VEXDREN-2710 file (C-alpha; in Angstrom, 1 decimal):
% VEXDREN-2710
k/r/px/py/pz
1/UNK/11.1/30.6/13.7
2/UNK/9.0/27.5/14.3
3/UNK/10.4/24.2/15.6
4/UNK/9.8/22.3/12.3
5/UNK/11.3/25.1/10.3
6/UNK/14.4/25.0/12.5
7/UNK/14.6/21.2/12.1
8/UNK/14.2/21.3/8.3
9/UNK/16.8/24.1/7.9
10/UNK/19.2/22.3/10.2
11/UNK/18.9/19.0/8.2
12/UNK/19.2/20.8/4.9
13/UNK/22.2/22.8/5.9
14/UNK/23.9/19.6/7.2
15/UNK/23.2/17.8/4.0
16/UNK/24.6/20.8/1.9
17/UNK/27.7/21.0/4.0
18/UNK/28.3/17.3/3.4
19/UNK/27.5/17.6/-0.3
20/UNK/30.3/20.1/-1.1
21/UNK/32.2/18.1/-3.8
22/UNK/35.7/19.0/-2.6
23/UNK/37.7/16.7/-4.8
24/UNK/35.7/17.6/-7.8
25/UNK/36.2/21.3/-7.2
26/UNK/39.9/20.7/-6.6
27/UNK/40.2/18.9/-9.9
28/UNK/38.5/21.7/-11.8
29/UNK/40.4/24.5/-10.1
30/UNK/43.9/23.0/-10.1
31/UNK/44.0/21.0/-13.4
32/UNK/40.8/21.8/-15.2
33/UNK/39.7/18.1/-15.1
34/UNK/36.7/16.2/-14.0
35/UNK/38.2/13.9/-11.3
36/UNK/35.3/11.5/-12.0
37/UNK/37.0/10.6/-15.3
38/UNK/40.4/9.9/-13.8
39/UNK/41.9/7.3/-11.5
40/UNK/39.2/5.5/-9.5
41/UNK/36.6/8.0/-10.7
42/UNK/35.7/8.5/-7.1
43/UNK/35.1/12.0/-5.6
44/UNK/37.2/11.5/-2.5
45/UNK/40.5/12.4/-0.9
46/UNK/42.3/9.1/-2.0
47/UNK/41.5/9.7/-5.7
48/UNK/42.5/13.4/-5.3
49/UNK/45.8/12.3/-3.8
50/UNK/46.5/9.9/-6.7
51/UNK/45.2/12.2/-9.4
52/UNK/46.1/15.7/-8.2
53/UNK/49.1/15.1/-6.0
54/UNK/50.0/15.0/-2.3
55/UNK/49.1/18.5/-1.1
56/UNK/45.8/18.8/-3.1
57/UNK/44.9/15.3/-1.8
58/UNK/45.6/16.3/1.8
59/UNK/43.8/19.6/1.4
60/UNK/40.7/17.7/0.1
61/UNK/41.0/15.3/3.1
62/UNK/41.1/18.2/5.5
63/UNK/38.2/20.1/3.9
64/UNK/36.1/16.9/3.9
65/UNK/36.8/16.4/7.6
66/UNK/35.9/20.1/8.3
67/UNK/32.6/20.0/6.5
68/UNK/31.5/17.1/8.6
69/UNK/32.4/18.9/11.8
70/UNK/30.8/22.1/10.4
71/UNK/27.5/20.4/9.8
72/UNK/27.3/19.4/13.5
73/UNK/28.5/22.7/14.8
74/UNK/26.1/24.7/12.7
75/UNK/23.1/22.6/13.8
76/UNK/24.1/23.0/17.4
77/UNK/24.4/26.8/17.0
78/UNK/21.1/27.0/15.0
79/UNK/19.0/25.4/17.8
80/UNK/20.7/27.4/20.5
81/UNK/20.2/30.6/18.6
82/UNK/16.6/29.8/17.8
83/UNK/15.8/28.9/21.4
84/UNK/17.3/32.0/22.9
85/UNK/16.2/34.4/20.1
86/UNK/12.6/33.3/19.6
87/UNK/11.8/31.0/22.5
88/UNK/9.7/28.9/20.2
89/UNK/11.1/25.4/20.6
90/UNK/8.3/23.4/22.2
91/UNK/10.6/20.9/23.9
92/UNK/13.6/21.0/26.1
93/UNK/16.7/21.9/24.1
94/UNK/18.9/19.5/26.1
95/UNK/16.5/16.6/25.3
96/UNK/16.2/17.3/21.6
97/UNK/19.6/18.6/20.6
98/UNK/21.4/15.2/20.7
99/UNK/18.8/13.8/18.4
100/UNK/19.1/16.8/16.1
101/UNK/22.8/16.3/16.0
102/UNK/22.4/12.6/15.2
103/UNK/20.2/13.4/12.2
104/UNK/22.5/16.2/11.1
105/UNK/25.5/13.9/11.2
106/UNK/23.7/11.3/9.1
107/UNK/22.6/14.0/6.7
108/UNK/26.2/15.2/6.2
109/UNK/27.3/11.6/5.4
110/UNK/24.5/11.3/3.0
111/UNK/25.4/14.6/1.4
112/UNK/29.0/13.5/0.7
113/UNK/28.0/10.1/-0.8
114/UNK/25.0/11.4/-2.6
115/UNK/25.8/15.0/-3.5
116/UNK/23.1/17.1/-5.1
117/UNK/25.9/18.9/-7.1
118/UNK/27.1/15.6/-8.7
119/UNK/23.7/14.1/-9.6
120/UNK/23.5/12.3/-6.3
121/UNK/26.8/10.5/-6.6
122/UNK/29.9/11.1/-4.4
123/UNK/32.5/9.6/-2.2
124/UNK/32.5/7.1/0.6
125/UNK/32.0/9.5/3.5
126/UNK/34.9/8.3/5.6
127/UNK/36.6/11.8/6.0
128/UNK/33.3/13.6/6.5
129/UNK/32.4/10.9/9.1
130/UNK/35.6/11.6/10.9
131/UNK/34.7/15.3/11.1
132/UNK/31.3/14.4/12.5
133/UNK/32.9/12.1/15.1
134/UNK/35.4/14.8/16.2
135/UNK/32.5/17.3/16.6
136/UNK/30.3/15.0/18.8
137/UNK/33.0/13.2/20.7
138/UNK/36.7/14.0/20.2
139/UNK/37.9/10.8/22.0
140/UNK/36.0/8.6/19.6
141/UNK/37.1/10.8/16.6
142/UNK/40.7/10.7/17.8
143/UNK/40.6/6.9/18.2
144/UNK/39.2/6.5/14.7
145/UNK/41.9/8.8/13.3
146/UNK/44.7/6.9/15.0
147/UNK/43.2/3.6/13.7
148/UNK/43.1/4.9/10.2
149/UNK/46.6/6.4/10.3
150/UNK/48.1/3.3/11.7
151/UNK/46.6/1.0/9.1
152/UNK/47.5/3.3/6.2
153/UNK/51.1/3.8/7.6
154/UNK/51.7/0.1/7.9
155/UNK/49.7/-1.5/5.1
156/UNK/49.2/1.6/2.8
157/UNK/45.7/0.6/2.0
158/UNK/43.3/3.5/2.5
159/UNK/40.1/1.6/2.2
160/UNK/41.2/-0.9/4.9
161/UNK/42.1/2.0/7.1
162/UNK/38.7/3.6/6.6
163/UNK/36.9/0.3/7.4
164/UNK/39.0/-0.3/10.5
165/UNK/38.5/3.3/11.7
166/UNK/34.7/2.8/11.4
167/UNK/34.8/-0.4/13.4
168/UNK/37.0/1.3/16.1
169/UNK/34.6/4.2/16.3
170/UNK/31.7/1.9/16.8
171/UNK/33.6/-0.1/19.5
172/UNK/34.6/3.1/21.3
173/UNK/31.2/4.7/21.3
174/UNK/29.7/1.4/22.7
175/UNK/32.4/1.3/25.4
176/UNK/32.3/4.9/26.5
177/UNK/29.4/6.8/28.0
178/UNK/27.4/8.7/25.3
179/UNK/23.8/9.8/24.8
180/UNK/21.7/7.2/22.9
181/UNK/21.4/9.5/19.8
182/UNK/25.2/9.9/19.5
183/UNK/25.6/6.1/19.9
184/UNK/23.0/5.5/17.2
185/UNK/24.7/8.1/14.9
186/UNK/28.1/6.4/15.2
187/UNK/26.8/2.9/14.8
188/UNK/24.6/3.8/11.8
189/UNK/27.2/6.1/10.3
190/UNK/30.0/3.7/10.7
191/UNK/27.9/0.9/9.2
192/UNK/27.0/3.2/6.2
193/UNK/30.7/3.9/5.6
194/UNK/31.6/0.2/5.6
195/UNK/28.7/-0.6/3.2
196/UNK/29.9/2.1/0.8
197/UNK/33.3/0.3/0.8
198/UNK/31.7/-3.0/-0.3
199/UNK/33.6/-3.1/-3.6
200/UNK/36.8/-2.4/-1.8
201/UNK/36.0/-5.3/0.6
202/UNK/35.6/-7.6/-2.3
203/UNK/39.0/-6.6/-3.7
204/UNK/40.6/-6.9/-0.2
205/UNK/39.3/-10.5/0.0
206/UNK/40.6/-11.3/-3.5
207/UNK/43.9/-9.6/-2.7
208/UNK/43.6/-7.1/-5.5
209/UNK/43.0/-3.9/-3.5
210/UNK/45.9/-1.5/-4.4
211/UNK/48.2/0.3/-2.0
212/UNK/49.1/3.9/-1.9
213/UNK/51.8/4.5/-4.5
214/UNK/50.4/1.9/-6.9
215/UNK/48.0/3.0/-9.5
216/UNK/44.8/1.0/-10.3
217/UNK/41.9/2.3/-12.3
218/UNK/39.4/0.5/-10.1
219/UNK/40.5/2.0/-6.7
END
């Protein structure tokens, strides 16, 4: 299997992992509804929590985290398998693999927010991004998860928790020793997640962003 074929397959697989529309599928399977027509109309764990209930929402959250991690794990396995099985990679695997994982992580985030199964719409990639973080650097992922959980537990604002978690992840990856590709992945991915929350940021600034337990059609 040629190097470029491996690269394309890896990126495509990472995107497809990310593009699995977990909340949409949960709505169809559990209540026979299109979650895009309910609540915030977002295809994410928060809308699933509000629209489908606590356990479905938590399940969507877990699956979205796992699909981000799965994208990175699969690409890592694919390159290792190709290198040992065919000996066709023209460069040192140790040199290229961090860059391949960087691109795979970004592809997974793009897949969640621009899913091919939902006409290139989707969620805000926060949970999928957490999965990517945990797969490339568990300390950074754990720090982001703690940041998210703390904000949501105290303020009960999921969007603020996601934004704060992204900022914490960027700070941690810049503070700890990581390969340059992983650093770029976290900075670019964290920035992308924050940008996807721009409407939430406007509501936070205006004081109209809802808290968990309060319904709002725009959340």
